[in-house]
FILUMLUM-649917 format. One line per 2 residues: number of its first residue (from 1); their letters; for each residue z, y, x of N, C-alpha, C, O, CB. Coordinates in steps of 0.2 Angstrom, whole numbers, plus 5000, padded with zeros to 4 digits. Last residue first. Glycine has a CB too. Example, Ala and Ser with C-alpha at 12.3 -4.5 7.8 and 13.67 -1.06 7.14 Angstrom:
2 = SA = 5035/4989/5064/5036/4995/5068/5039/5000/5064/5040/5006/5067/5029/4997/5070 ~ 5039/4972/5066/5039/4978/5062/5039/4984/5066/5042/4983/5071/5045/4978/5057
END
This chain:
157 = RD = 4960/4864/4623/4954/4862/4618/4956/4865/4612/4952/4865/4607/4953/4855/4616 ~ 4959/4869/4641/4963/4868/4634/4957/4867/4631/4951/4869/4633/4968/4873/4631
155 = VI = 4962/4858/4654/4959/4860/4649/4961/4862/4644/4964/4858/4641/4956/4857/4648 ~ 4974/4858/4667/4972/4853/4659/4966/4860/4655/4967/4866/4655/4982/4851/4652
153 = TL = 4977/4854/4683/4973/4858/4677/4970/4854/4672/4967/4849/4671/4966/4864/4680 ~ 4984/4844/4690/4985/4849/4692/4982/4856/4685/4985/4861/4684/4982/4849/4699
151 = EV = 4994/4830/4686/4988/4833/4685/4989/4841/4686/4994/4844/4683/4985/4831/4678 ~ 5004/4824/4698/5003/4826/4694/4996/4830/4693/4992/4832/4697/5008/4829/4694
149 = GD = 5005/4817/4715/5001/4814/4709/5001/4819/4702/4996/4817/4699/5004/4806/4707 ~ 5016/4826/4719/5013/4821/4720/5011/4818/4714/5014/4817/4709/5017/4818/4723
147 = DA = 5019/4844/4713/5024/4836/4713/5016/4832/4715/5011/4834/4712/5029/4833/4704 ~ 5009/4856/4723/5012/4852/4717/5016/4846/4719/5016/4844/4724/5008/4849/4714
145 = VI = 5000/4869/4727/5006/4864/4728/5008/4863/4723/5010/4867/4719/5012/4865/4732 ~ 4984/4873/4731/4989/4871/4726/4995/4866/4730/4995/4862/4734/4985/4867/4721
143 = VA = 4970/4883/4734/4977/4879/4736/4982/4881/4730/4984/4885/4726/4980/4883/4745 ~ 4954/4890/4732/4962/4890/4729/4963/4883/4731/4959/4879/4730/4965/4893/4720
141 = LI = 4943/4900/4735/4944/4896/4738/4952/4895/4733/4955/4900/4733/4943/4897/4745 ~ 4928/4905/4726/4935/4907/4728/4935/4900/4730/4931/4895/4730/4941/4910/4722
139 = RA = 4912/4913/4723/4917/4906/4727/4923/4910/4728/4923/4915/4731/4915/4902/4735 ~ 4897/4917/4715/4905/4919/4716/4908/4914/4718/4907/4909/4714/4909/4922/4711
137 = PD = 4881/4925/4713/4886/4919/4715/4891/4922/4717/4892/4927/4720/4883/4914/4719 ~ 4875/4938/4704/4876/4936/4712/4879/4928/4708/4880/4927/4702/4882/4942/4718
135 = TS = 4871/4941/4693/4865/4939/4698/4867/4938/4701/4862/4938/4705/4860/4940/4699 ~ 4882/4944/4684/4877/4939/4681/4869/4940/4684/4864/4939/4681/4877/4940/4673
133 = SA = 4899/4944/4689/4891/4946/4692/4887/4941/4686/4888/4935/4684/4888/4944/4703 ~ 4910/4939/4687/4910/4945/4685/4903/4948/4687/4901/4954/4686/4916/4948/4690
131 = NA = 4915/4922/4686/4908/4926/4688/4909/4932/4686/4907/4931/4680/4902/4924/4687 ~ 4930/4918/4677/4923/4920/4677/4920/4923/4682/4924/4927/4684/4921/4923/4673
129 = SV = 4944/4913/4666/4943/4913/4675/4933/4912/4675/4930/4908/4672/4949/4903/4681 ~ 4955/4917/4654/4948/4918/4659/4949/4919/4666/4952/4922/4670/4944/4924/4657
127 = AH = 4967/4909/4654/4962/4911/4647/4956/4913/4651/4951/4910/4650/4966/4919/4642 ~ 4977/4900/4661/4971/4903/4665/4967/4906/4658/4964/4901/4656/4966/4897/4670
125 = SA = 4996/4899/4662/4990/4900/4658/4983/4903/4658/4983/4909/4655/4991/4902/4654 ~ 5008/4891/4673/5002/4897/4671/4998/4897/4667/4995/4892/4669/4998/4900/4675
123 = GP = 5016/4881/4678/5012/4881/4671/5009/4888/4668/5010/4890/4663/5016/4879/4664 ~ 5020/4892/4690/5020/4886/4688/5019/4887/4680/5020/4891/4676/5027/4883/4690
121 = PE = 5009/4907/4693/5014/4903/4694/5016/4896/4689/5013/4896/4684/5017/4907/4694 ~ 4994/4910/4704/4997/4908/4696/5005/4906/4698/5006/4902/4703/4992/4902/4692
119 = YW = 4991/4926/4713/4995/4922/4713/4995/4918/4705/4995/4922/4700/5000/4926/4715 ~ 4974/4930/4719/4980/4932/4714/4985/4925/4715/4983/4920/4717/4976/4935/4705
117 = FQ = 4966/4941/4732/4968/4937/4730/4972/4939/4724/4974/4944/4722/4971/4934/4735 ~ 4950/4948/4740/4957/4948/4736/4959/4942/4734/4955/4938/4733/4957/4953/4730
115 = GA = 4939/4944/4747/4945/4947/4751/4950/4947/4747/4955/4947/4750/4944/4953/4754 ~ 4929/4948/4734/4928/4946/4740/4935/4949/4744/4937/4955/4745/4921/4949/4743
113 = EY = 4938/4955/4720/4931/4956/4724/4934/4950/4731/4940/4948/4732/4930/4968/4727 ~ 4944/4953/4705/4944/4952/4709/4938/4951/4714/4935/4946/4713/4946/4951/4708
111 = VR = 4947/4961/4688/4940/4958/4692/4945/4958/4699/4949/4962/4700/4930/4965/4692 ~ 4957/4955/4675/4957/4959/4682/4950/4956/4685/4948/4950/4684/4963/4958/4688
109 = EP = 4966/4956/4661/4960/4954/4664/4960/4959/4668/4961/4965/4667/4954/4953/4659 ~ 4986/4958/4660/4979/4962/4660/4973/4957/4661/4976/4952/4663/4979/4968/4666
107 = ED = 4994/4945/4658/4993/4948/4662/4987/4953/4661/4982/4949/4661/4994/4945/4667 ~ 5000/4931/4650/4999/4937/4647/4998/4944/4651/5001/4949/4648/5004/4938/4644
105 = NV = 4990/4921/4660/4996/4924/4656/4996/4928/4652/4991/4929/4650/5000/4926/4658 ~ 4977/4928/4669/4982/4924/4669/4988/4926/4666/4992/4930/4669/4982/4921/4674
103 = KS = 4961/4931/4670/4968/4933/4665/4973/4927/4665/4972/4922/4662/4965/4934/4657 ~ 4949/4934/4681/4952/4932/4679/4957/4935/4673/4957/4941/4671/4954/4930/4684
101 = RV = 4931/4938/4687/4936/4941/4683/4942/4935/4679/4940/4933/4674/4931/4945/4678 ~ 4926/4940/4703/4931/4934/4698/4932/4937/4692/4938/4940/4693/4938/4931/4701
99 = AG = 4912/4940/4717/4917/4944/4710/4919/4939/4706/4915/4935/4705/4915/4949/4705 ~ 4909/4938/4732/4906/4938/4724/4913/4942/4723/4917/4946/4726/4905/4928/4719
97 = DV = 4919/4924/4741/4911/4929/4739/4910/4931/4731/4910/4927/4726/4903/4924/4741 ~ 4933/4921/4740/4929/4921/4746/4921/4923/4749/4918/4925/4754/4928/4915/4746
95 = VY = 4948/4925/4735/4940/4926/4732/4936/4928/4737/4934/4934/4739/4939/4932/4727 ~ 4960/4914/4731/4956/4918/4737/4950/4920/4734/4946/4916/4732/4954/4914/4743
93 = AF = 4975/4909/4723/4965/4909/4724/4963/4915/4726/4965/4920/4723/4960/4908/4716 ~ 4987/4898/4722/4987/4904/4726/4978/4905/4725/4975/4900/4728/4991/4903/4734
91 = VE = 5000/4890/4711/4992/4894/4712/4990/4897/4716/4993/4903/4715/4990/4897/4708 ~ 5008/4877/4707/5010/4883/4709/5001/4885/4713/4999/4881/4717/5019/4882/4714
89 = AE = 5017/4865/4697/5010/4867/4702/5011/4874/4701/5015/4876/4697/5001/4864/4700 ~ 5023/4862/4687/5025/4857/4694/5021/4860/4700/5021/4858/4706/5023/4848/4692
87 = KA = 5018/4864/4676/5022/4868/4677/5024/4864/4683/5030/4866/4683/5026/4870/4672 ~ 5000/4862/4679/5006/4860/4677/5010/4864/4680/5008/4867/4685/5006/4854/4678
85 = HH = 4991/4875/4669/4990/4872/4675/4998/4868/4674/5002/4871/4670/4989/4877/4682 ~ 4977/4878/4657/4983/4879/4660/4984/4874/4667/4979/4870/4670/4987/4877/4654
83 = HP = 4960/4886/4653/4964/4880/4655/4971/4882/4658/4971/4887/4661/4960/4875/4660 ~ 4945/4889/4647/4952/4891/4649/4957/4887/4649/4957/4884/4643/4954/4896/4646
81 = PS = 4931/4885/4660/4935/4884/4653/4941/4885/4653/4945/4884/4658/4935/4877/4652 ~ 4923/4896/4670/4926/4890/4669/4929/4888/4662/4926/4892/4658/4932/4890/4672
79 = VG = 4906/4902/4671/4912/4903/4669/4916/4895/4669/4914/4890/4668/4910/4906/4663 ~ 4893/4911/4678/4895/4905/4677/4904/4906/4676/4907/4909/4680/4893/4901/4684
77 = GP = 4885/4923/4682/4887/4922/4673/4892/4917/4674/4896/4917/4669/4880/4919/4667 ~ 4877/4914/4695/4878/4920/4691/4879/4918/4685/4876/4914/4682/4872/4925/4692
75 = AY = 4889/4901/4697/4885/4902/4698/4883/4909/4692/4885/4910/4687/4883/4895/4700 ~ 4904/4899/4708/4903/4901/4700/4896/4904/4701/4895/4908/4705/4908/4906/4697
73 = DV = 4913/4887/4715/4908/4889/4714/4905/4892/4708/4904/4888/4703/4905/4886/4716 ~ 4931/4882/4721/4927/4885/4713/4920/4888/4717/4921/4891/4722/4932/4893/4709
71 = TL = 4936/4872/4733/4931/4877/4731/4930/4878/4725/4926/4874/4723/4926/4877/4734 ~ 4954/4867/4736/4947/4867/4735/4943/4873/4736/4945/4878/4738/4946/4866/4729
69 = AT = 4967/4860/4744/4962/4865/4743/4956/4864/4742/4953/4860/4745/4962/4868/4748 ~ 4985/4852/4738/4977/4852/4738/4973/4859/4739/4975/4863/4736/4975/4849/4730
67 = LT = 4999/4847/4745/4993/4852/4746/4986/4851/4744/4982/4848/4748/4993/4853/4752 ~ 5013/4839/4738/5005/4838/4738/5002/4844/4738/5002/4847/4732/5002/4834/4734
65 = KG = 5028/4833/4736/5025/4838/4738/5015/4838/4739/5013/4835/4745/5029/4839/4743 ~ 5037/4823/4741/5036/4824/4735/5031/4829/4733/5029/4828/4727/5040/4826/4733
63 = PI = 5044/4831/4757/5044/4825/4751/5043/4826/4744/5047/4830/4740/5049/4821/4751 ~ 5039/4842/4765/5044/4844/4758/5042/4836/4755/5037/4835/4752/5041/4852/4751
61 = NA = 5036/4839/4777/5041/4841/4777/5044/4844/4771/5049/4848/4771/5040/4845/4781 ~ 5023/4832/4774/5027/4829/4777/5035/4831/4777/5039/4827/4778/5025/4827/4782
59 = LP = 5013/4835/4759/5016/4839/4763/5025/4834/4768/5030/4833/4765/5017/4846/4756 ~ 5000/4826/4755/5005/4825/4755/5009/4830/4761/5007/4830/4767/5005/4818/4757
57 = KV = 4983/4835/4754/4987/4831/4760/4995/4831/4757/4997/4837/4756/4986/4836/4768 ~ 4967/4835/4751/4972/4833/4748/4977/4832/4753/4976/4828/4757/4971/4828/4745
55 = FI = 4952/4847/4754/4956/4842/4756/4963/4841/4751/4964/4844/4746/4959/4845/4763 ~ 4943/4851/4748/4941/4852/4753/4946/4847/4757/4944/4843/4761/4940/4859/4754
53 = HA = 4934/4846/4731/4940/4849/4734/4938/4846/4744/4934/4842/4745/4948/4844/4730 ~ 4923/4858/4722/4923/4853/4727/4931/4853/4732/4934/4858/4735/4916/4856/4733
51 = VH = 4915/4863/4707/4923/4864/4708/4921/4857/4717/4918/4852/4716/4930/4860/4699 ~ 4907/4873/4701/4906/4870/4702/4912/4868/4707/4914/4872/4712/4901/4871/4703
49 = EG = 4899/4882/4685/4903/4882/4690/4905/4875/4693/4905/4870/4689/4908/4885/4687 ~ 4888/4884/4672/4890/4887/4680/4895/4888/4686/4895/4892/4690/4890/4890/4679
47 = SG = 4903/4881/4660/4897/4883/4663/4896/4885/4669/4900/4887/4672/4894/4887/4659 ~ 4914/4869/4668/4913/4874/4665/4906/4877/4662/4903/4871/4662/4916/4878/4670
45 = AS = 4916/4858/4673/4918/4857/4668/4915/4863/4665/4914/4862/4659/4925/4855/4668 ~ 4908/4847/4687/4909/4855/4685/4910/4852/4678/4908/4847/4677/4903/4862/4685
43 = AG = 4914/4843/4706/4911/4841/4700/4909/4848/4695/4909/4853/4698/4917/4835/4696 ~ 4917/4833/4722/4914/4838/4717/4914/4838/4707/4914/4833/4704/4908/4837/4720
41 = AA = 4928/4824/4718/4926/4825/4726/4921/4832/4723/4925/4837/4722/4922/4816/4732 ~ 4940/4822/4709/4934/4821/4710/4930/4825/4716/4932/4830/4717/4932/4822/4704
39 = GD = 4953/4823/4704/4953/4820/4709/4944/4817/4712/4943/4812/4715/4958/4814/4707 ~ 4951/4832/4694/4959/4834/4699/4955/4831/4707/4954/4834/4712/4968/4829/4694
37 = FT = 4944/4832/4683/4941/4834/4687/4946/4833/4694/4943/4834/4700/4939/4840/4685 ~ 4952/4832/4671/4951/4826/4673/4945/4826/4680/4941/4821/4681/4949/4822/4667
35 = GL = 4954/4848/4672/4959/4843/4670/4954/4836/4673/4955/4835/4679/4961/4843/4662 ~ 4947/4856/4685/4949/4855/4679/4949/4849/4677/4946/4845/4680/4946/4858/4675
33 = AH = 4949/4867/4697/4948/4860/4697/4951/4857/4691/4957/4856/4691/4952/4856/4702 ~ 4954/4878/4699/4949/4877/4696/4948/4871/4693/4946/4871/4687/4944/4877/4699
31 = AD = 4968/4880/4707/4964/4872/4703/4960/4872/4698/4960/4869/4693/4970/4868/4701 ~ 4971/4890/4717/4971/4887/4711/4965/4881/4712/4960/4879/4715/4970/4893/4706
29 = VA = 4982/4888/4732/4977/4890/4727/4973/4888/4722/4972/4882/4723/4974/4891/4729 ~ 4998/4886/4735/4993/4887/4735/4988/4888/4731/4990/4890/4725/4993/4884/4737
27 = AM = 5014/4892/4734/5011/4889/4738/5002/4891/4738/5000/4896/4740/5012/4883/4737 ~ 5030/4903/4739/5025/4900/4735/5017/4895/4739/5016/4894/4745/5023/4907/4731
25 = GG = 5042/4892/4749/5039/4898/4745/5032/4895/4741/5030/4890/4739/5038/4905/4751 ~ 5046/4884/4758/5050/4882/4750/5048/4887/4746/5050/4888/4740/5058/4882/4749
23 = LG = 5041/4883/4766/5047/4888/4767/5051/4886/4762/5057/4887/4761/5044/4895/4768 ~ 5028/4876/4768/5035/4872/4771/5042/4877/4771/5048/4876/4774/5034/4871/4780
21 = AT = 5022/4885/4760/5026/4879/4757/5030/4877/4763/5036/4876/4762/5020/4873/4755 ~ 5019/4892/4772/5024/4897/4767/5026/4892/4761/5031/4893/4758/5020/4906/4762
19 = AT = 5010/4885/4778/5018/4888/4782/5021/4890/4777/5027/4889/4778/5017/4894/4787 ~ 5000/4884/4769/5004/4879/4772/5010/4881/4773/5015/4879/4770/5002/4876/4777
17 = AT = 4995/4896/4768/4997/4893/4763/5003/4889/4762/5008/4890/4758/4994/4889/4763 ~ 4992/4901/4780/4997/4902/4776/5001/4900/4772/5007/4900/4772/4995/4904/4774
15 = AV = 4981/4891/4780/4986/4890/4786/4993/4893/4785/4998/4891/4788/4982/4892/4793 ~ 4975/4896/4771/4973/4888/4770/4983/4889/4776/4988/4886/4775/4962/4884/4775
13 = VL = 4971/4908/4775/4973/4908/4770/4978/4899/4768/4983/4898/4764/4967/4910/4765 ~ 4963/4905/4787/4971/4910/4788/4975/4910/4780/4981/4911/4778/4970/4922/4791
11 = AI = 4953/4902/4783/4959/4896/4789/4964/4900/4786/4968/4898/4781/4960/4896/4799 ~ 4946/4910/4776/4948/4901/4773/4954/4900/4777/4960/4899/4775/4941/4893/4775
9 = PW = 4945/4920/4786/4950/4921/4780/4953/4915/4778/4959/4914/4777/4947/4923/4773 ~ 4934/4916/4793/4941/4917/4796/4947/4916/4789/4952/4913/4789/4940/4923/4800
7 = NR = 4921/4918/4785/4926/4910/4786/4932/4911/4788/4936/4907/4785/4923/4904/4792 ~ 4911/4927/4778/4921/4929/4779/4926/4922/4782/4932/4921/4780/4926/4932/4770
5 = RS = 4899/4925/4775/4901/4927/4782/4908/4927/4784/4911/4927/4789/4898/4933/4783 ~ 4896/4912/4766/4901/4916/4765/4899/4920/4773/4897/4916/4777/4910/4912/4764
3 = RR = 4880/4904/4759/4886/4903/4763/4891/4910/4764/4889/4914/4761/4883/4901/4771 ~ 4872/4900/4744/4874/4907/4750/4880/4904/4753/4885/4902/4750/4875/4916/4747
1 = M = 4864/4885/4743/4869/4890/4742/4872/4895/4746/4875/4893/4752/4873/4887/4741
END
């Protein structure tokens, strides 16, 4: 697996998400942790994707809320199945490496490159989440703030 040289923004994103959540604002990153994989240490549900949890931590200053951070690694051409997020979850996705195609709710499909991010509001529908390249891998960091115990991501069948 290729390692990114952009290590410092990950710490910044997680620290920013934690601080922002503490202020009652937007939360953390995407749970392309898909449906039943929310509790897995590492899993794959799409074609050419791998989800790995970094940490899950209840927020002491916001009772009833948990911050989850995870990575989604996409192989060249890899995709996540269409899914939606819990109405009790806010998602912030940061592209660590490569480029990712994303379509959230009724917004147009966009390509986000390393260093760019997007926000997914509670209950967001994620129709497209895929590596934008058929030759290079991609990685996103997802940080999610949600109600304790809620299923973060539900695969649309």
